[in-house]
All heavy atoms as a GROMACS GRO file, in nm:
protein
  659
    1MET      N    1  11.300  10.442  11.446
    1MET     CA    2  11.214  10.434  11.557
    1MET      C    3  11.243  10.545  11.655
    1MET      O    4  11.156  10.590  11.724
    1MET     CB    5  11.224  10.296  11.625
    1MET     CG    6  11.170  10.186  11.543
    1MET     SD    7  11.002  10.214  11.485
    1MET     CE    8  10.913  10.160  11.626
    2ALA      N    9  11.368  10.592  11.660
    2ALA     CA   10  11.402  10.698  11.752
    2ALA      C   11  11.314  10.826  11.722
    2ALA      O   12  11.285  10.902  11.813
    2ALA     CB   13  11.549  10.734  11.751
    3ARG      N   14  11.288  10.850  11.602
    3ARG     CA   15  11.214  10.967  11.559
    3ARG      C   16  11.076  10.965  11.637
    3ARG      O   17  11.035  11.064  11.682
    3ARG     CB   18  11.193  10.974  11.409
    3ARG     CG   19  11.316  10.994  11.335
    3ARG     CD   20  11.296  10.996  11.191
    3ARG     NE   21  11.418  11.016  11.121
    3ARG     CZ   22  11.446  10.980  11.006
    3ARG    NH1   23  11.356  10.914  10.933
    3ARG    NH2   24  11.558  11.001  10.944
    4PHE      N   25  11.013  10.846  11.634
    4PHE     CA   26  10.874  10.834  11.694
    4PHE      C   27  10.894  10.854  11.851
    4PHE      O   28  10.811  10.910  11.912
    4PHE     CB   29  10.814  10.706  11.665
    4PHE     CG   30  10.784  10.696  11.520
    4PHE    CD1   31  10.848  10.603  11.434
    4PHE    CD2   32  10.680  10.771  11.464
    4PHE    CE1   33  10.814  10.594  11.305
    4PHE    CE2   34  10.645  10.762  11.331
    4PHE     CZ   35  10.713  10.676  11.252
    5GLU      N   36  11.002  10.795  11.902
    5GLU     CA   37  11.020  10.805  12.051
    5GLU      C   38  11.041  10.950  12.094
    5GLU      O   39  10.990  10.986  12.196
    5GLU     CB   40  11.143  10.720  12.091
    5GLU     CG   41  11.118  10.570  12.074
    5GLU     CD   42  11.241  10.487  12.094
    5GLU    OE1   43  11.347  10.547  12.127
    5GLU    OE2   44  11.236  10.364  12.065
    6ILE      N   45  11.112  11.027  12.015
    6ILE     CA   46  11.135  11.169  12.047
    6ILE      C   47  10.997  11.237  12.049
    6ILE      O   48  10.972  11.318  12.142
    6ILE     CB   49  11.227  11.232  11.943
    6ILE    CG1   50  11.369  11.180  11.967
    6ILE    CG2   51  11.227  11.384  11.961
    6ILE    CD1   52  11.473  11.216  11.862
    7LEU      N   53  10.915  11.216  11.952
    7LEU     CA   54  10.787  11.282  11.948
    7LEU      C   55  10.696  11.235  12.061
    7LEU      O   56  10.630  11.317  12.126
    7LEU     CB   57  10.718  11.251  11.820
    7LEU     CG   58  10.771  11.317  11.694
    7LEU    CD1   59  10.703  11.267  11.569
    7LEU    CD2   60  10.758  11.462  11.704
    8GLU      N   61  10.699  11.109  12.098
    8GLU     CA   62  10.617  11.054  12.202
    8GLU      C   63  10.655  11.107  12.338
    8GLU      O   64  10.576  11.133  12.427
    8GLU     CB   65  10.611  10.910  12.199
    8GLU     CG   66  10.536  10.849  12.080
    8GLU     CD   67  10.554  10.702  12.066
    8GLU    OE1   68  10.620  10.634  12.152
    8GLU    OE2   69  10.494  10.647  11.970
    9GLN      N   70  10.787  11.125  12.360
    9GLN     CA   71  10.840  11.174  12.486
    9GLN      C   72  10.833  11.329  12.502
    9GLN      O   73  10.852  11.378  12.605
    9GLN     CB   74  10.983  11.129  12.503
    9GLN     CG   75  10.996  10.977  12.513
    9GLN     CD   76  10.926  10.915  12.624
    9GLN    OE1   77  10.923  10.969  12.737
    9GLN    NE2   78  10.860  10.801  12.601
   10GLY      N   79  10.803  11.395  12.389
   10GLY     CA   80  10.786  11.537  12.393
   10GLY      C   81  10.923  11.608  12.403
   10GLY      O   82  10.932  11.726  12.437
   11PHE      N   83  11.029  11.546  12.347
   11PHE     CA   84  11.155  11.610  12.351
   11PHE      C   85  11.161  11.715  12.235
   11PHE      O   86  11.104  11.699  12.131
   11PHE     CB   87  11.274  11.509  12.329
   11PHE     CG   88  11.291  11.422  12.444
   11PHE    CD1   89  11.258  11.286  12.437
   11PHE    CD2   90  11.341  11.469  12.565
   11PHE    CE1   91  11.273  11.202  12.550
   11PHE    CE2   92  11.363  11.384  12.672
   11PHE     CZ   93  11.322  11.251  12.663
   12GLY      N   94  11.237  11.823  12.263
   12GLY     CA   95  11.253  11.925  12.156
   12GLY      C   96  11.131  12.013  12.152
   12GLY      O   97  11.023  11.981  12.191
   13GLY      N   98  11.152  12.134  12.094
   13GLY     CA   99  11.043  12.223  12.076
   13GLY      C  100  10.967  12.195  11.952
   13GLY      O  101  10.998  12.092  11.885
   14ALA      N  102  10.877  12.281  11.918
   14ALA     CA  103  10.796  12.267  11.798
   14ALA      C  104  10.881  12.265  11.671
   14ALA      O  105  10.850  12.191  11.579
   14ALA     CB  106  10.690  12.378  11.791
   15GLY      N  107  10.988  12.343  11.674
   15GLY     CA  108  11.080  12.345  11.551
   15GLY      C  109  11.146  12.211  11.530
   15GLY      O  110  11.153  12.163  11.422
   16ALA      N  111  11.194  12.154  11.641
   16ALA     CA  112  11.256  12.024  11.634
   16ALA      C  113  11.158  11.913  11.584
   16ALA      O  114  11.188  11.829  11.501
   16ALA     CB  115  11.323  11.984  11.766
   17GLN      N  116  11.034  11.923  11.640
   17GLN     CA  117  10.930  11.826  11.598
   17GLN      C  118  10.898  11.845  11.452
   17GLN      O  119  10.882  11.745  11.380
   17GLN     CB  120  10.808  11.844  11.686
   17GLN     CG  121  10.824  11.790  11.826
   17GLN     CD  122  10.699  11.807  11.905
   17GLN    OE1  123  10.601  11.850  11.858
   17GLN    NE2  124  10.708  11.767  12.033
   18ALA      N  125  10.886  11.966  11.405
   18ALA     CA  126  10.858  11.994  11.262
   18ALA      C  127  10.962  11.940  11.173
   18ALA      O  128  10.940  11.886  11.072
   18ALA     CB  129  10.839  12.145  11.239
   19ASP      N  130  11.090  11.951  11.218
   19ASP     CA  131  11.207  11.902  11.141
   19ASP      C  132  11.192  11.746  11.130
   19ASP      O  133  11.220  11.683  11.023
   19ASP     CB  134  11.341  11.939  11.202
   19ASP     CG  135  11.369  12.083  11.193
   19ASP    OD1  136  11.299  12.153  11.112
   19ASP    OD2  137  11.453  12.133  11.264
   20ILE      N  138  11.161  11.676  11.238
   20ILE     CA  139  11.153  11.532  11.239
   20ILE      C  140  11.039  11.487  11.151
   20ILE      O  141  11.047  11.397  11.069
   20ILE     CB  142  11.130  11.483  11.382
   20ILE    CG1  143  11.259  11.502  11.463
   20ILE    CG2  144  11.090  11.332  11.381
   20ILE    CD1  145  11.240  11.487  11.611
   21LEU      N  146  10.926  11.558  11.161
   21LEU     CA  147  10.810  11.527  11.075
   21LEU      C  148  10.834  11.556  10.929
   21LEU      O  149  10.798  11.473  10.842
   21LEU     CB  150  10.682  11.606  11.121
   21LEU     CG  151  10.639  11.573  11.265
   21LEU    CD1  152  10.549  11.682  11.322
   21LEU    CD2  153  10.568  11.434  11.275
   22PHE      N  154  10.910  11.659  10.901
   22PHE     CA  155  10.946  11.692  10.762
   22PHE      C  156  11.036  11.579  10.708
   22PHE      O  157  11.019  11.539  10.594
   22PHE     CB  158  11.028  11.824  10.757
   22PHE     CG  159  11.083  11.854  10.626
   22PHE    CD1  160  11.006  11.914  10.535
   22PHE    CD2  161  11.218  11.827  10.599
   22PHE    CE1  162  11.053  11.938  10.398
   22PHE    CE2  163  11.270  11.856  10.476
   22PHE     CZ  164  11.189  11.908  10.374
   23GLU      N  165  11.126  11.527  10.787
   23GLU     CA  166  11.210  11.415  10.743
   23GLU      C  167  11.136  11.296  10.715
   23GLU      O  168  11.167  11.216  10.628
   23GLU     CB  169  11.328  11.393  10.848
   23GLU     CG  170  11.432  11.497  10.844
   23GLU     CD  171  11.506  11.507  10.714
   23GLU    OE1  172  11.531  11.404  10.647
   23GLU    OE2  173  11.533  11.622  10.675
   24LEU      N  174  11.027  11.266  10.792
   24LEU     CA  175  10.939  11.156  10.767
   24LEU      C  176  10.876  11.171  10.630
   24LEU      O  177  10.866  11.074  10.549
   24LEU     CB  178  10.838  11.137  10.872
   24LEU     CG  179  10.886  11.076  11.004
   24LEU    CD1  180  10.772  11.092  11.115
   24LEU    CD2  181  10.919  10.934  10.985
   25GLY      N  182  10.829  11.290  10.601
   25GLY     CA  183  10.778  11.325  10.470
   25GLY      C  184  10.875  11.299  10.355
   25GLY      O  185  10.842  11.236  10.253
   26MET      N  186  10.995  11.342  10.375
   26MET     CA  187  11.100  11.325  10.274
   26MET      C  188  11.129  11.174  10.255
   26MET      O  189  11.148  11.130  10.146
   26MET     CB  190  11.229  11.397  10.312
   26MET     CG  191  11.218  11.545  10.307
   26MET     SD  192  11.184  11.604  10.135
   26MET     CE  193  11.337  11.548  10.054
   27MET      N  194  11.131  11.104  10.365
   27MET     CA  195  11.160  10.957  10.364
   27MET      C  196  11.058  10.892  10.271
   27MET      O  197  11.095  10.814  10.181
   27MET     CB  198  11.158  10.896  10.501
   27MET     CG  199  11.184  10.755  10.510
   27MET     SD  200  11.186  10.687  10.678
   27MET     CE  201  11.005  10.674  10.709
   28TYR      N  202  10.933  10.919  10.292
   28TYR     CA  203  10.824  10.855  10.211
   28TYR      C  204  10.820  10.914  10.067
   28TYR      O  205  10.782  10.841   9.973
   28TYR     CB  206  10.690  10.869  10.281
   28TYR     CG  207  10.666  10.771  10.390
   28TYR    CD1  208  10.678  10.807  10.520
   28TYR    CD2  209  10.650  10.637  10.363
   28TYR    CE1  210  10.663  10.721  10.626
   28TYR    CE2  211  10.634  10.545  10.466
   28TYR     CZ  212  10.644  10.589  10.602
   28TYR     OH  213  10.628  10.496  10.702
   29ALA      N  214  10.849  11.044  10.050
   29ALA     CA  215  10.844  11.101   9.920
   29ALA      C  216  10.953  11.046   9.826
   29ALA      O  217  10.931  11.024   9.707
   29ALA     CB  218  10.867  11.250   9.930
   30THR      N  219  11.071  11.015   9.887
   30THR     CA  220  11.185  10.971   9.807
   30THR      C  221  11.209  10.818   9.808
   30THR      O  222  11.280  10.764   9.739
   30THR     CB  223  11.312  11.035   9.857
   30THR    OG1  224  11.341  10.999   9.993
   30THR    CG2  225  11.304  11.186   9.840
   31GLY      N  226  11.134  10.750   9.903
   31GLY     CA  227  11.158  10.608   9.916
   31GLY      C  228  11.286  10.571   9.989
   31GLY      O  229  11.346  10.466   9.965
   32ARG      N  230  11.333  10.666  10.071
   32ARG     CA  231  11.458  10.644  10.145
   32ARG      C  232  11.424  10.555  10.266
   32ARG      O  233  11.352  10.591  10.353
   32ARG     CB  234  11.512  10.782  10.193
   32ARG     CG  235  11.646  10.775  10.267
   32ARG     CD  236  11.692  10.901  10.310
   32ARG     NE  237  11.606  10.960  10.409
   32ARG     CZ  238  11.561  11.086  10.420
   32ARG    NH1  239  11.609  11.178  10.328
   32ARG    NH2  240  11.480  11.129  10.512
   33ASP      N  241  11.490  10.438  10.266
   33ASP     CA  242  11.472  10.336  10.373
   33ASP      C  243  11.332  10.274  10.382
   33ASP      O  244  11.297  10.219  10.482
   33ASP     CB  245  11.506  10.399  10.509
   33ASP     CG  246  11.649  10.439  10.517
   33ASP    OD1  247  11.737  10.372  10.450
   33ASP    OD2  248  11.682  10.544  10.591
   34CYS      N  249  11.248  10.300  10.283
   34CYS     CA  250  11.114  10.244  10.276
   34CYS      C  251  11.067  10.249  10.128
   34CYS      O  252  11.131  10.306  10.041
   34CYS     CB  253  11.018  10.320  10.368
   34CYS     SG  254  10.998  10.491  10.314
   35ASP      N  255  10.946  10.199  10.105
   35ASP     CA  256  10.885  10.213   9.975
   35ASP      C  257  10.830  10.360   9.967
   35ASP      O  258  10.775  10.404  10.062
   35ASP     CB  259  10.770  10.113   9.957
   35ASP     CG  260  10.817   9.970   9.943
   35ASP    OD1  261  10.930   9.951   9.902
   35ASP    OD2  262  10.734   9.881   9.980
   36ALA      N  263  10.847  10.417   9.850
   36ALA     CA  264  10.792  10.553   9.823
   36ALA      C  265  10.636  10.539   9.841
   36ALA      O  266  10.575  10.443   9.797
   36ALA     CB  267  10.825  10.604   9.689
   37ASP      N  268  10.575  10.639   9.911
   37ASP     CA  269  10.432  10.647   9.933
   37ASP      C  270  10.393  10.788   9.939
   37ASP      O  271  10.415  10.857  10.042
   37ASP     CB  272  10.404  10.570  10.069
   37ASP     CG  273  10.256  10.570  10.103
   37ASP    OD1  274  10.176  10.647  10.050
   37ASP    OD2  275  10.218  10.484  10.187
   38ILE      N  276  10.326  10.837   9.833
   38ILE     CA  277  10.299  10.985   9.825
   38ILE      C  278  10.192  11.019   9.926
   38ILE      O  279  10.186  11.136   9.971
   38ILE     CB  280  10.261  11.024   9.682
   38ILE    CG1  281  10.141  10.955   9.625
   38ILE    CG2  282  10.378  11.013   9.592
   38ILE    CD1  283  10.082  11.009   9.489
   39VAL      N  284  10.098  10.931   9.956
   39VAL     CA  285   9.993  10.960  10.050
   39VAL      C  286  10.064  10.977  10.188
   39VAL      O  287  10.034  11.078  10.259
   39VAL     CB  288   9.883  10.848  10.062
   39VAL    CG1  289   9.793  10.873  10.176
   39VAL    CG2  290   9.808  10.843   9.925
   40ALA      N  291  10.148  10.895  10.231
   40ALA     CA  292  10.222  10.905  10.355
   40ALA      C  293  10.305  11.033  10.355
   40ALA      O  294  10.316  11.102  10.457
   40ALA     CB  295  10.304  10.783  10.387
   41ALA      N  296  10.375  11.053  10.246
   41ALA     CA  297  10.456  11.181  10.238
   41ALA      C  298  10.369  11.304  10.257
   41ALA      O  299  10.414  11.392  10.333
   41ALA     CB  300  10.526  11.184  10.100
   42HIS      N  301  10.263  11.315  10.193
   42HIS     CA  302  10.166  11.425  10.207
   42HIS      C  303  10.123  11.441  10.347
   42HIS      O  304  10.119  11.548  10.403
   42HIS     CB  305  10.050  11.408  10.111
   42HIS     CG  306   9.954  11.524  10.104
   42HIS    ND1  307   9.875  11.558  10.206
   42HIS    CD2  308   9.943  11.622  10.011
   42HIS    CE1  309   9.807  11.668  10.179
   42HIS    NE2  310   9.847  11.710  10.056
   43LYS      N  311  10.090  11.327  10.410
   43LYS     CA  312  10.043  11.324  10.549
   43LYS      C  313  10.151  11.386  10.640
   43LYS      O  314  10.125  11.482  10.722
   43LYS     CB  315  10.014  11.181  10.596
   43LYS     CG  316   9.997  11.166  10.742
   43LYS     CD  317   9.993  11.014  10.780
   43LYS     CE  318  10.032  10.993  10.920
   43LYS     NZ  319  10.028  10.846  10.948
   44TRP      N  320  10.275  11.341  10.626
   44TRP     CA  321  10.378  11.393  10.710
   44TRP      C  322  10.421  11.536  10.683
   44TRP      O  323  10.445  11.616  10.779
   44TRP     CB  324  10.504  11.297  10.710
   44TRP     CG  325  10.471  11.170  10.776
   44TRP    CD1  326  10.471  11.048  10.716
   44TRP    CD2  327  10.432  11.147  10.911
   44TRP    NE1  328  10.436  10.953  10.808
   44TRP    CE2  329  10.415  11.010  10.926
   44TRP    CE3  330  10.424  11.229  11.023
   44TRP    CZ2  331  10.376  10.949  11.047
   44TRP    CZ3  332  10.382  11.168  11.146
   44TRP    CH2  333  10.362  11.036  11.158
   45PHE      N  334  10.418  11.574  10.557
   45PHE     CA  335  10.441  11.712  10.519
   45PHE      C  336  10.330  11.804  10.578
   45PHE      O  337  10.361  11.913  10.626
   45PHE     CB  338  10.453  11.734  10.364
   45PHE     CG  339  10.577  11.677  10.305
   45PHE    CD1  340  10.575  11.630  10.174
   45PHE    CD2  341  10.701  11.689  10.372
   45PHE    CE1  342  10.689  11.583  10.116
   45PHE    CE2  343  10.821  11.650  10.311
   45PHE     CZ  344  10.809  11.592  10.178
   46ASN      N  345  10.212  11.756  10.574
   46ASN     CA  346  10.099  11.829  10.624
   46ASN      C  347  10.118  11.859  10.777
   46ASN      O  348  10.100  11.972  10.824
   46ASN     CB  349   9.964  11.760  10.594
   46ASN     CG  350   9.847  11.846  10.626
   46ASN    OD1  351   9.845  11.968  10.601
   46ASN    ND2  352   9.740  11.787  10.675
   47ILE      N  353  10.148  11.752  10.854
   47ILE     CA  354  10.166  11.761  10.994
   47ILE      C  355  10.284  11.853  11.020
   47ILE      O  356  10.280  11.939  11.118
   47ILE     CB  357  10.180  11.624  11.060
   47ILE    CG1  358  10.052  11.539  11.039
   47ILE    CG2  359  10.217  11.639  11.210
   47ILE    CD1  360  10.063  11.395  11.071
   48ALA      N  361  10.395  11.841  10.947
   48ALA     CA  362  10.513  11.921  10.969
   48ALA      C  363  10.479  12.071  10.942
   48ALA      O  364  10.518  12.162  11.017
   48ALA     CB  365  10.626  11.879  10.883
   49ALA      N  366  10.394  12.097  10.844
   49ALA     CA  367  10.349  12.230  10.811
   49ALA      C  368  10.271  12.287  10.922
   49ALA      O  369  10.284  12.409  10.961
   49ALA     CB  370  10.275  12.230  10.680
   50ILE      N  371  10.177  12.209  10.977
   50ILE     CA  372  10.103  12.251  11.091
   50ILE      C  373  10.188  12.284  11.210
   50ILE      O  374  10.159  12.387  11.283
   50ILE     CB  375   9.998  12.141  11.128
   50ILE    CG1  376   9.890  12.129  11.023
   50ILE    CG2  377   9.937  12.172  11.266
   50ILE    CD1  378   9.807  12.002  11.031
   51LYS      N  379  10.300  12.218  11.224
   51LYS     CA  380  10.393  12.242  11.337
   51LYS      C  381  10.494  12.360  11.300
   51LYS      O  382  10.573  12.394  11.385
   51LYS     CB  383  10.473  12.120  11.365
   51LYS     CG  384  10.393  12.000  11.410
   51LYS     CD  385  10.349  12.014  11.562
   51LYS     CE  386  10.279  11.888  11.604
   51LYS     NZ  387  10.238  11.902  11.742
   52GLY      N  388  10.476  12.417  11.179
   52GLY     CA  389  10.555  12.538  11.149
   52GLY      C  390  10.658  12.525  11.044
   52GLY      O  391  10.730  12.627  11.019
   53SER      N  392  10.662  12.419  10.978
   53SER     CA  393  10.768  12.400  10.868
   53SER      C  394  10.714  12.458  10.735
   53SER      O  395  10.625  12.401  10.674
   53SER     CB  396  10.797  12.253  10.846
   53SER     OG  397  10.889  12.236  10.734
   54THR      N  398  10.779  12.568  10.694
   54THR     CA  399  10.741  12.630  10.564
   54THR      C  400  10.780  12.547  10.447
   54THR      O  401  10.707  12.536  10.348
   54THR     CB  402  10.792  12.768  10.549
   54THR    OG1  403  10.932  12.772  10.562
   54THR    CG2  404  10.731  12.863  10.655
   55ARG      N  405  10.893  12.480  10.461
   55ARG     CA  406  10.940  12.391  10.354
   55ARG      C  407  10.845  12.276  10.332
   55ARG      O  408  10.820  12.240  10.220
   55ARG     CB  409  11.083  12.344  10.378
   55ARG     CG  410  11.138  12.262  10.269
   55ARG     CD  411  11.168  12.345  10.139
   55ARG     NE  412  11.228  12.263  10.039
   55ARG     CZ  413  11.182  12.264   9.911
   55ARG    NH1  414  11.089  12.340   9.873
   55ARG    NH2  415  11.242  12.179   9.825
   56ALA      N  416  10.794  12.218  10.444
   56ALA     CA  417  10.703  12.110  10.434
   56ALA      C  418  10.571  12.153  10.363
   56ALA      O  419  10.513  12.088  10.280
   56ALA     CB  420  10.662  12.057  10.569
   57ALA      N  421  10.530  12.274  10.392
   57ALA     CA  422  10.406  12.330  10.329
   57ALA      C  423  10.426  12.344  10.173
   57ALA      O  424  10.339  12.310  10.095
   57ALA     CB  425  10.372  12.468  10.387
   58GLU      N  426  10.544  12.386  10.135
   58GLU     CA  427  10.580  12.401   9.994
   58GLU      C  428  10.581  12.264   9.922
   58GLU      O  429  10.518  12.247   9.818
   58GLU     CB  430  10.716  12.472   9.979
   58GLU     CG  431  10.717  12.613  10.020
   58GLU     CD  432  10.860  12.667  10.034
   58GLU    OE1  433  10.960  12.594  10.010
   58GLU    OE2  434  10.875  12.784  10.075
   59LEU      N  435  10.645  12.168   9.986
   59LEU     CA  436  10.655  12.034   9.925
   59LEU      C  437  10.520  11.969   9.923
   59LEU      O  438  10.488  11.894   9.832
   59LEU     CB  439  10.759  11.948   9.998
   59LEU     CG  440  10.906  11.994   9.972
   59LEU    CD1  441  10.997  11.906  10.048
   59LEU    CD2  442  10.937  11.991   9.823
   60ARG      N  443  10.437  11.987  10.026
   60ARG     CA  444  10.301  11.927  10.034
   60ARG      C  445  10.219  11.988   9.919
   60ARG      O  446  10.155  11.909   9.843
   60ARG     CB  447  10.233  11.971  10.162
   60ARG     CG  448  10.085  11.923  10.173
   60ARG     CD  449  10.017  11.985  10.289
   60ARG     NE  450  10.023  12.135  10.275
   60ARG     CZ  451  10.005  12.216  10.377
   60ARG    NH1  452   9.979  12.171  10.497
   60ARG    NH2  453  10.006  12.349  10.357
   61SER      N  454  10.235  12.111   9.886
   61SER     CA  455  10.165  12.178   9.770
   61SER      C  456  10.208  12.117   9.641
   61SER      O  457  10.128  12.087   9.546
   61SER     CB  458  10.187  12.330   9.774
   61SER     OG  459  10.117  12.390   9.670
   62GLU      N  460  10.334  12.101   9.622
   62GLU     CA  461  10.399  12.045   9.499
   62GLU      C  462  10.344  11.900   9.484
   62GLU      O  463  10.311  11.860   9.373
   62GLU     CB  464  10.548  12.048   9.501
   62GLU     CG  465  10.611  12.182   9.490
   62GLU     CD  466  10.760  12.188   9.498
   62GLU    OE1  467  10.821  12.080   9.472
   62GLU    OE2  468  10.817  12.292   9.531
   63LEU      N  469  10.348  11.824   9.589
   63LEU     CA  470  10.303  11.688   9.585
   63LEU      C  471  10.156  11.674   9.553
   63LEU      O  472  10.116  11.588   9.474
   63LEU     CB  473  10.335  11.621   9.723
   63LEU     CG  474  10.334  11.471   9.734
   63LEU    CD1  475  10.433  11.406   9.631
   63LEU    CD2  476  10.362  11.424   9.874
   64SER      N  477  10.076  11.763   9.606
   64SER     CA  478   9.935  11.760   9.582
   64SER      C  479   9.900  11.778   9.434
   64SER      O  480   9.803  11.718   9.389
   64SER     CB  481   9.866  11.882   9.653
   64SER     OG  482   9.872  11.862   9.797
   65ALA      N  483   9.984  11.846   9.361
   65ALA     CA  484   9.966  11.864   9.219
   65ALA      C  485   9.970  11.738   9.142
   65ALA      O  486   9.918  11.718   9.027
   65ALA     CB  487  10.060  11.966   9.165
   66THR      N  488  10.034  11.634   9.198
   66THR     CA  489  10.055  11.506   9.129
   66THR      C  490   9.962  11.402   9.179
   66THR      O  491   9.956  11.285   9.128
   66THR     CB  492  10.197  11.452   9.147
   66THR    OG1  493  10.219  11.420   9.287
   66THR    CG2  494  10.299  11.557   9.103
   67MET      N  495   9.875  11.435   9.284
   67MET     CA  496   9.792  11.331   9.344
   67MET      C  497   9.649  11.349   9.300
   67MET      O  498   9.596  11.454   9.266
   67MET     CB  499   9.796  11.355   9.497
   67MET     CG  500   9.938  11.333   9.553
   67MET     SD  501   9.949  11.379   9.731
   67MET     CE  502   9.843  11.252   9.809
   68SER      N  503   9.574  11.231   9.310
   68SER     CA  504   9.437  11.234   9.290
   68SER      C  505   9.361  11.297   9.404
   68SER      O  506   9.415  11.301   9.514
   68SER     CB  507   9.377  11.091   9.266
   68SER     OG  508   9.381  11.018   9.387
   69LYS      N  509   9.234  11.344   9.391
   69LYS     CA  510   9.162  11.398   9.494
   69LYS      C  511   9.137  11.297   9.607
   69LYS      O  512   9.139  11.325   9.723
   69LYS     CB  513   9.024  11.455   9.445
   69LYS     CG  514   9.044  11.575   9.354
   69LYS     CD  515   8.914  11.638   9.318
   69LYS     CE  516   8.941  11.749   9.226
   69LYS     NZ  517   8.840  11.854   9.235
   70ALA      N  518   9.113  11.172   9.567
   70ALA     CA  519   9.094  11.061   9.666
   70ALA      C  520   9.219  11.046   9.747
   70ALA      O  521   9.215  11.026   9.872
   70ALA     CB  522   9.055  10.934   9.595
   71ASP      N  523   9.337  11.047   9.687
   71ASP     CA  524   9.460  11.028   9.765
   71ASP      C  525   9.487  11.150   9.857
   71ASP      O  526   9.529  11.131   9.974
   71ASP     CB  527   9.586  11.015   9.669
   71ASP     CG  528   9.586  10.876   9.609
   71ASP    OD1  529   9.528  10.787   9.663
   71ASP    OD2  530   9.661  10.859   9.507
   72ILE      N  531   9.456  11.271   9.812
   72ILE     CA  532   9.469  11.385   9.899
   72ILE      C  533   9.376  11.377  10.015
   72ILE      O  534   9.413  11.400  10.130
   72ILE     CB  535   9.444  11.519   9.821
   72ILE    CG1  536   9.558  11.535   9.713
   72ILE    CG2  537   9.435  11.638   9.912
   72ILE    CD1  538   9.531  11.650   9.612
   73ALA      N  539   9.252  11.341   9.994
   73ALA     CA  540   9.154  11.320  10.100
   73ALA      C  541   9.202  11.215  10.198
   73ALA      O  542   9.189  11.238  10.319
   73ALA     CB  543   9.020  11.284  10.046
   74ARG      N  544   9.260  11.107  10.152
   74ARG     CA  545   9.309  11.005  10.241
   74ARG      C  546   9.423  11.054  10.324
   74ARG      O  547   9.430  11.032  10.448
   74ARG     CB  548   9.353  10.882  10.162
   74ARG     CG  549   9.377  10.760  10.249
   74ARG     CD  550   9.405  10.637  10.169
   74ARG     NE  551   9.537  10.587  10.198
   74ARG     CZ  552   9.614  10.542  10.105
   74ARG    NH1  553   9.579  10.530   9.982
   74ARG    NH2  554   9.739  10.503  10.138
   75ALA      N  555   9.516  11.129  10.257
   75ALA     CA  556   9.630  11.184  10.335
   75ALA      C  557   9.584  11.283  10.440
   75ALA      O  558   9.635  11.283  10.555
   75ALA     CB  559   9.727  11.252  10.235
   76LEU      N  560   9.491  11.369  10.408
   76LEU     CA  561   9.437  11.466  10.505
   76LEU      C  562   9.369  11.395  10.619
   76LEU      O  563   9.384  11.435  10.739
   76LEU     CB  564   9.339  11.563  10.431
   76LEU     CG  565   9.404  11.657  10.336
   76LEU    CD1  566   9.302  11.733  10.261
   76LEU    CD2  567   9.511  11.751  10.403
   77ARG      N  568   9.292  11.292  10.592
   77ARG     CA  569   9.223  11.218  10.694
   77ARG      C  570   9.323  11.149  10.785
   77ARG      O  571   9.312  11.152  10.906
   77ARG     CB  572   9.130  11.111  10.631
   77ARG     CG  573   9.048  11.033  10.731
   77ARG     CD  574   8.946  10.942  10.656
   77ARG     NE  575   9.008  10.851  10.563
   77ARG     CZ  576   8.992  10.870  10.426
   77ARG    NH1  577   8.925  10.965  10.382
   77ARG    NH2  578   9.046  10.783  10.348
   78GLU      N  579   9.428  11.092  10.729
   78GLU     CA  580   9.528  11.028  10.815
   78GLU      C  581   9.606  11.125  10.900
   78GLU      O  582   9.639  11.098  11.014
   78GLU     CB  583   9.626  10.945  10.727
   78GLU     CG  584   9.566  10.824  10.660
   78GLU     CD  585   9.662  10.742  10.573
   78GLU    OE1  586   9.779  10.775  10.571
   78GLU    OE2  587   9.610  10.650  10.505
   79ALA      N  588   9.630  11.244  10.841
   79ALA     CA  589   9.699  11.351  10.924
   79ALA      C  590   9.608  11.395  11.037
   79ALA      O  591   9.661  11.412  11.147
   79ALA     CB  592   9.731  11.467  10.830
   80ARG      N  593   9.480  11.411  11.016
   80ARG     CA  594   9.387  11.450  11.118
   80ARG      C  595   9.383  11.345  11.229
   80ARG      O  596   9.386  11.375  11.350
   80ARG     CB  597   9.248  11.468  11.061
   80ARG     CG  598   9.214  11.610  11.014
   80ARG     CD  599   9.068  11.632  10.986
   80ARG     NE  600   9.007  11.528  10.916
   80ARG     CZ  601   9.000  11.523  10.778
   80ARG    NH1  602   9.052  11.619  10.710
   80ARG    NH2  603   8.939  11.418  10.716
   81GLU      N  604   9.382  11.220  11.189
   81GLU     CA  605   9.379  11.107  11.284
   81GLU      C  606   9.503  11.107  11.368
   81GLU      O  607   9.498  11.094  11.497
   81GLU     CB  608   9.364  10.972  11.213
   81GLU     CG  609   9.230  10.952  11.154
   81GLU     CD  610   9.216  10.831  11.062
   81GLU    OE1  611   9.320  10.758  11.049
   81GLU    OE2  612   9.106  10.806  11.010
   82TRP      N  613   9.619  11.133  11.307
   82TRP     CA  614   9.748  11.131  11.377
   82TRP      C  615   9.747  11.250  11.472
   82TRP      O  616   9.787  11.231  11.595
   82TRP     CB  617   9.867  11.144  11.282
   82TRP     CG  618   9.998  11.124  11.348
   82TRP    CD1  619  10.065  11.003  11.368
   82TRP    CD2  620  10.075  11.222  11.413
   82TRP    NE1  621  10.180  11.026  11.437
   82TRP    CE2  622  10.189  11.158  11.464
   82TRP    CE3  623  10.068  11.359  11.429
   82TRP    CZ2  624  10.290  11.230  11.528
   82TRP    CZ3  625  10.161  11.423  11.498
   82TRP    CH2  626  10.277  11.364  11.550
   83MET      N  627   9.700  11.366  11.431
   83MET     CA  628   9.701  11.484  11.518
   83MET      C  629   9.608  11.463  11.636
   83MET      O  630   9.637  11.505  11.742
   83MET     CB  631   9.658  11.602  11.444
   83MET     CG  632   9.758  11.654  11.334
   83MET     SD  633   9.912  11.715  11.407
   83MET     CE  634   9.852  11.864  11.478
   84THR      N  635   9.498  11.392  11.618
   84THR     CA  636   9.402  11.371  11.724
   84THR      C  637   9.462  11.277  11.829
   84THR      O  638   9.447  11.292  11.951
   84THR     CB  639   9.277  11.299  11.667
   84THR    OG1  640   9.214  11.396  11.578
   84THR    CG2  641   9.176  11.269  11.779
   85MET      N  642   9.547  11.181  11.788
   85MET     CA  643   9.606  11.085  11.875
   85MET      C  644   9.729  11.135  11.942
   85MET      O  645   9.765  11.088  12.052
   85MET     CB  646   9.646  10.958  11.797
   85MET     CG  647   9.532  10.884  11.735
   85MET     SD  648   9.421  10.814  11.858
   85MET     CE  649   9.528  10.686  11.920
   86HIS      N  650   9.795  11.241  11.883
   86HIS     CA  651   9.918  11.291  11.940
   86HIS      C  652   9.899  11.435  11.975
   86HIS      O  653   9.975  11.518  12.000
   86HIS     CB  654  10.035  11.273  11.840
   86HIS     CG  655  10.059  11.129  11.811
   86HIS    ND1  656   9.994  11.062  11.715
   86HIS    CD2  657  10.135  11.034  11.872
   86HIS    CE1  658  10.036  10.939  11.710
   86HIS    NE2  659  10.119  10.911  11.808
   0.00000   0.00000   0.00000
């Protein structure tokens, strides 16, 4: 939960935020501390990439190769919704 609080409070620069968002992507991609969810992983990698993480962009691309078009569309929609709210 601290990760979300940091983002909501605006602590850290864009690089720190990108790192946190990247870690959320890794968490969902690997199932670390949660069930693995490739749609959620893609969403967080996408947001981290928008915030400047090149590694997130690379992993998002790799993950996309294993996903259906419907799952990619859902992940992109969820990322847009999150970006609109935050």
